[in-house]
C-alpha positions, 0 to 999 in steps of 0.5 A: 587189532593186537594192541594191548588195552591200557585197562586191566582187570586189576587196575579198573575201579568197578562200581560198588553197586555191582554186588547188590545188582548181582545178588538181586538177580541171584535171589530170584533163583534162591528164594523158594529154597530159602523159604523151605529152609526157614520153615524147616528150621522153625519146625516146633519140637524137633520135627523132622519134616524133610525137604520134599515133605516141607515143599509138598506141605507148602504147595498144598496149604498155601499154593505155589506162589507161597514160595515167593513170600517175602521176595521183595524183602529178600531183594531189598535185603540184597539190594544196592543199599544193604547186604549185597552191595555193602559186603561185596563192595567193602570186600573189594575195597579192602582187598584193593587197599591190601594190594596197594600196600603190598599186603599178601593176599593169602587165604587167612588175610582174605578171610579176615577182610571178607569177614569184616565186610560181611559183618558190616553188611549184616548190620545194614541188612538186619531189618530186611532180614527180620521182615523176610523171615517173618513173611516166609514163616507166617504161612506155617503158623496157626491161623490165629497167630498169623500176621498176614503181612500184605507187603514189606512196609506193612510188615515193618509197620506191624513189627514196630507197632506191636513190638517197638522199633527195638524189635528190628535189632532182634538177632542183630549180633548173631546175624552179623557174625553169621554174615561175617562168617558166610561172607568169609566162606563165600568170597574168600573161599571163592578167591582162594579156590579160583586161584588154586584151580587156575594154578593146578589146572592151567585154566584161565581164571576168567573161564566161566567153568572155573568160576562155577567150580570155585563158587560151588566149593565156596558154597559147600564150605559156607553152608556147613560152617554157617548152619548152626548160626543160621538156625539160631538166627532164624529162631531169634528173628522168627519169633515175637517172644524175647529169646536169648541165644543160650536159651535157644541152644539149650531148648534145641539141644534138649529136644533133638540133641546135636542134630539141630546144628544141621537143620535145613542143611540140604535146602540151605546148600541147594539154595546157597549153591545156585545163589553163590554161583549165580551171584559170583558169576553174574558179578564177574559178568558185570565186570566183564561188560564194564571192562568192555565199555571202558575199552570201547570208550578208550578206542573211540577217544583215540 
């Protein structure tokens, strides 16, 4: 009692799969809104169906379970072997390396480290992301154009058979850049907002309330800055046709002006807010439990 543990949050090396585990849990909350966002972004000819209209249309046409189309793919994308673990694990590693070398953990530095981590994570998760978008958008297509994927492996099999293995590289670079920007906005913004709020309010930075506030602000920044890249990525991955980035931008701008930049912003933010909060708070809880186990193990050993 009263003795200070030899373990501190800054000295513990946490398992790298924590990021994937927290992301998998968070995606259960965010997946339906992600599906709505994809449907809104893929509306042809600049259609302006709102979030509620898109939601009602899905329920009437496909049933309530349609909101979880592609869930396994989404979970796989955020699983311990792809996007979630890679980007968060690499970010934590690079951040630790920077601290060990007395490199200042300023917001710009954190932003670069997080951006690199997200870029690499986006490459690892690209194939799953393509399957996810295809499955989410399938129900909105005319019956004769639907692919009717049965499961994740069927989706990959059909894509490979009909379009070749190179199809899994569709949208790779814009997706990687988007993931880099998203991760920079989420993780670096979260760390920066967390430190700022703790310093200005005097609240312990391990407080769940402070963590929720910081992650909410990070989600707001991430949604706004990543919106145009997200729309382009969705179009690249959602179509079997070969399309260039410039061609998509010209087509969208010609039909609806600059408004396309914020297509699906509301469901994106409504999705990304809870997902970001859940991911980061769950990640902190993973760490808290791990620290507790370390301290218990140490106490038993003594």
